[in-house]
ZAMARGU-4260 file (C-alpha; in steps of 0.2 Angstrom, whole numbers, plus 5000, padded with zeros to 4 digits):
<rodrens>
0) 4920/5180/5025 | 4930/5179/5009 | 4927/5164/4998 | 4942/5153/4991 | 4939/5147/4974
5) 4945/5128/4974 | 4955/5122/4959 | 4951/5106/4954 | 4957/5095/4941 | 4942/5090/4930
10) 4951/5078/4916 | 4964/5065/4921 | 4978/5059/4908 | 4978/5041/4911 | 4985/5037/4894
15) 4996/5021/4897 | 4992/5019/4914 | 4995/5001/4913 | 5013/5004/4909 | 5017/5018/4923
20) 5024/5008/4935 | 5024/5013/4954 | 5034/5029/4954 | 5022/5038/4942 | 5007/5034/4952
25) 5001/5048/4964 | 4998/5044/4981 | 4980/5053/4979 | 4970/5057/4994 | 4980/5047/5006
30) 4990/5052/5022 | 5008/5048/5015 | 5014/5040/5031 | 5007/5025/5039 | 4995/5030/5054
35) 4993/5047/5058 | 5004/5048/5073 | 5018/5037/5078 | 5009/5031/5094 | 4993/5027/5086
40) 4996/5008/5081 | 4981/5001/5072 | 4985/4983/5067 | 4983/4974/5085 | 4965/4969/5080
45) 4969/4962/5064 | 4964/4943/5061 | 4975/4940/5045 | 4993/4947/5040 | 5002/4946/5024
50) 5017/4936/5021 | 5030/4940/5007 | 5039/4927/4996 | 5054/4935/4989 | 5056/4922/4976
55) 5040/4926/4968 | 5041/4945/4968 | 5046/4955/4953 | 5046/4972/4964 | 5032/4980/4953
60) 5026/4987/4969 | 5007/4985/4963 | 5004/4981/4983 | 5013/4998/4989 | 5001/5008/4975
65) 4987/4999/4983 | 4988/4996/5001 | 4977/5009/5010 | 4986/5010/5026 | 5004/5013/5018
70) 5010/4998/5027 | 5021/4992/5013 | 5038/4999/5016 | 5050/5003/5001 | 5069/5004/5001
75) 5079/5007/4986 | 5065/5006/4975 | 5062/4988/4981 | 5049/4980/4993 | 5058/4981/5009
80) 5045/4975/5024 | 5027/4976/5031 | 5023/4989/5044 | 5014/4977/5055 | 5010/4991/5068
85) 4998/4998/5055 | 4993/4985/5044 | 4976/4980/5046 | 4975/4963/5037 | 4964/4968/5024
90) 4972/4957/5010 | 4972/4970/4996 | 4990/4968/4993 | 4988/4950/4991 | 4974/4952/4980
95) 4982/4964/4968 | 5000/4955/4968 | 5001/4947/4950 | 5013/4935/4955 | 5006/4929/4970
100) 5020/4934/4981 | 5010/4941/4996 | 4998/4928/5005 | 4986/4931/5020 | 4990/4918/5034
105) 4980/4919/5051 | 4987/4931/5064 | 4999/4921/5076 | 5002/4908/5062 | 5018/4906/5049
110) 5032/4919/5051
</rodrens>
């Protein structure tokens, strides 16, 4: 059995990370698409869901960077929609939004 040496990056160059913007941030150890199968919808059990306020949004996309389920859709480099089939309602997007453009509401509440 041959041993394969795994190449690892031991030092990260994060100088100026606060100014990177959403495009430069790597996805890291995530599955780059919501869910891991088209039919495996995981959002049906959430008790809260995010609501987006277009007037408050600056399209910094910090929500997209931080969403653990890739449930924020981006189109033409702007926020587009939530993927409610895979959103679990964790609220991370609302917590990291600097302009409070995302709020969490009880499932079945405000549309």
